[in-house]
C-alpha positions as CSV (number, residue, x, y, z in Angstrom):
1,M,7.8,13.9,1.5
2,D,8.1,14.6,-2.2
3,I,8.7,12.3,-5.2
4,K,12.6,12.7,-5.2
5,T,12.7,11.7,-1.4
6,L,10.6,8.7,-1.9
7,S,12.8,7.7,-4.9
8,E,16.0,8.0,-2.8
9,R,14.5,6.0,0.1
10,T,13.1,3.2,-1.9
11,S,15.4,3.1,-5.0
12,I,12.3,3.5,-7.2
13,P,13.0,5.8,-10.2
14,V,11.2,9.1,-10.0
15,R,9.6,8.4,-13.4
16,Q,7.9,5.3,-12.1
17,I,6.6,7.1,-9.0
18,R,5.2,9.7,-11.3
19,Y,3.6,6.9,-13.4
20,V,1.9,5.5,-10.1
21,T,0.6,8.8,-9.1
22,D,-0.5,10.0,-12.6
23,H,-2.4,6.7,-13.2
24,E,-3.9,6.9,-9.8
25,L,-2.9,3.4,-8.7
26,V,-3.1,4.4,-5.1
27,P,-6.6,4.8,-3.9
28,Q,-7.8,8.1,-2.4
29,Q,-5.8,11.0,-3.6
30,S,-6.8,12.7,-0.4
31,W,-3.6,11.2,1.0
32,V,-1.7,13.8,-1.1
33,V,-0.8,16.6,1.3
34,G,0.3,19.2,-1.2
35,E,-1.5,20.3,-4.3
36,Y,0.4,19.6,-7.5
37,S,1.1,22.6,-9.7
38,V,3.7,23.5,-12.4
39,G,7.1,24.0,-10.9
40,R,6.1,22.6,-7.5
41,A,7.0,19.1,-6.4
42,R,4.1,16.8,-5.5
43,A,4.0,16.2,-1.8
44,F,2.4,13.4,0.3
45,D,2.6,11.9,3.6
46,E,4.2,8.7,4.8
47,I,1.1,6.5,4.4
48,A,0.7,7.7,0.8
49,G,4.5,7.0,0.2
50,I,4.1,3.4,1.5
51,F,1.2,2.7,-0.9
52,I,2.9,4.5,-3.8
53,A,6.1,2.4,-3.3
54,S,4.0,-0.8,-3.0
55,A,2.3,0.0,-6.3
56,A,5.7,0.6,-8.0
57,Y,7.0,-2.7,-6.6
58,L,4.0,-4.5,-7.9
59,L,4.4,-3.0,-11.3
60,N,8.2,-3.9,-11.2
61,A,7.0,-7.5,-10.5
62,G,4.9,-7.6,-13.6
63,Y,1.4,-7.0,-12.2
64,K,-1.0,-5.0,-14.5
65,R,-2.3,-1.6,-13.4
66,E,-5.7,-2.9,-12.8
67,S,-4.5,-5.6,-10.6
68,V,-2.3,-3.3,-8.6
69,R,-5.1,-0.8,-8.1
70,D,-7.5,-3.6,-6.9
71,F,-4.9,-5.0,-4.6
72,L,-4.1,-1.7,-3.0
73,T,-7.8,-0.7,-2.8
74,A,-8.5,-3.9,-0.8
75,T,-5.4,-3.4,1.3
76,C,-6.3,0.0,2.5
77,N,-10.1,-0.2,2.3
78,V,-10.6,3.5,2.6
79,M,-13.7,4.8,4.3
80,P,-15.0,7.5,1.9
81,E,-16.9,9.5,4.5
82,M,-13.6,10.5,6.2
83,K,-11.3,13.1,4.9
84,R,-8.2,11.2,6.0
85,N,-7.5,7.5,5.5
86,P,-8.4,5.7,8.8
87,L,-8.0,2.3,7.4
88,N,-10.8,-0.1,8.1
89,F,-8.7,-3.1,8.9
90,P,-7.2,-2.9,12.4
91,E,-4.1,-4.9,11.3
92,A,-3.4,-2.2,8.6
93,R,-3.4,0.5,11.3
94,I,-1.0,-1.5,13.5
95,V,1.3,-2.2,10.6
96,L,1.5,1.4,9.4
97,A,2.1,2.8,12.9
98,G,4.4,0.0,14.1
99,N,7.9,-1.4,13.3
100,S,7.2,-5.2,13.3
101,A,7.3,-7.5,10.2
102,A,4.1,-7.6,8.3
103,R,3.0,-9.2,5.0
104,V,-0.4,-8.8,3.3
105,Q,-1.8,-11.5,1.1
106,F,-4.5,-11.1,-1.6
107,G,-6.1,-14.3,-2.6
108,D,-8.0,-15.1,-5.8
109,G,-8.4,-11.3,-6.5
110,R,-11.0,-11.1,-3.7
111,Y,-9.7,-12.2,-0.3
112,L,-7.2,-10.4,1.9
113,R,-5.3,-11.4,5.0
114,W,-2.5,-9.9,7.2
115,I,0.5,-11.9,8.5
116,T,2.1,-10.0,11.3
117,S,4.0,-10.7,14.5
118,R,0.7,-11.2,16.1
119,G,-0.1,-14.1,13.8
120,T,-1.9,-14.9,10.6
121,G,-5.3,-13.3,10.3
122,N,-8.4,-14.7,8.8
123,W,-9.2,-14.2,5.1
124,I,-11.4,-11.1,4.7
125,D,-13.8,-11.0,1.7
126,T,-13.1,-7.6,0.2
127,K,-16.3,-7.7,-1.8
128,V,-18.3,-7.9,1.4
129,P,-16.6,-5.4,3.8
130,G,-16.2,-6.6,7.3
131,N,-17.1,-10.2,6.5
132,T,-14.4,-12.5,7.8
133,V,-14.2,-15.6,5.8
134,A,-12.3,-18.4,7.7
135,T,-13.0,-21.5,5.2
136,V,-11.5,-20.0,2.1
137,S,-8.5,-21.6,0.5
138,P,-7.5,-19.3,-2.4
139,K,-5.9,-20.9,-5.5
140,V,-3.7,-17.8,-6.3
141,I,-2.0,-15.7,-3.6
142,V,-0.2,-12.5,-4.1
143,E,2.0,-11.4,-1.2
144,L,3.4,-8.0,-0.4
145,N,6.1,-7.5,2.2
146,F,4.4,-4.4,3.6
147,G,6.7,-4.1,6.7
148,E,9.8,-4.0,4.5
149,I,8.3,-1.3,2.2
150,R,7.1,0.7,5.2
151,D,10.6,0.6,6.7
152,R,12.2,1.7,3.4
153,V,9.8,4.7,3.1
154,R,10.7,5.7,6.7
155,T,14.4,5.4,6.4
156,V,16.7,8.3,5.4
157,S,19.0,6.6,3.2
158,G,16.8,3.7,1.8
159,D,19.6,1.4,2.7
160,L,18.4,-1.3,5.2
161,S,21.2,-3.8,4.7
């Protein structure tokens, strides 16, 4: 998929998608399928499209670049030793591959949990990979409707109404 296709599917302006990619708000540029060169559209896969759209929606909601980058880094938790993004969190793999409703919450700039059709997950301390924290009660929670964004990226027309 290219920037124009993502823009059409998500109703995000091309200029904003370029802003997200130029400022590397989506972790791991290894998701980009095609090399960018002058005169050639930037190409990326569906997973990258979902994260790029998520970044753009967060920016539109007023979040700062650093916060968007931190949130998406925690959400995808890329394992650097792999060439492709395998996603550390099992819920993320299920959400990206599936079609069910899914939301991801980021609490206090540190904790993350998934809310899916399978239930509400435990808070995960993103500063300590793999450490599940069940006793945390974050004071500030940012929530992203990941399932809706995933579906918009996948749809041909961008119209889900």
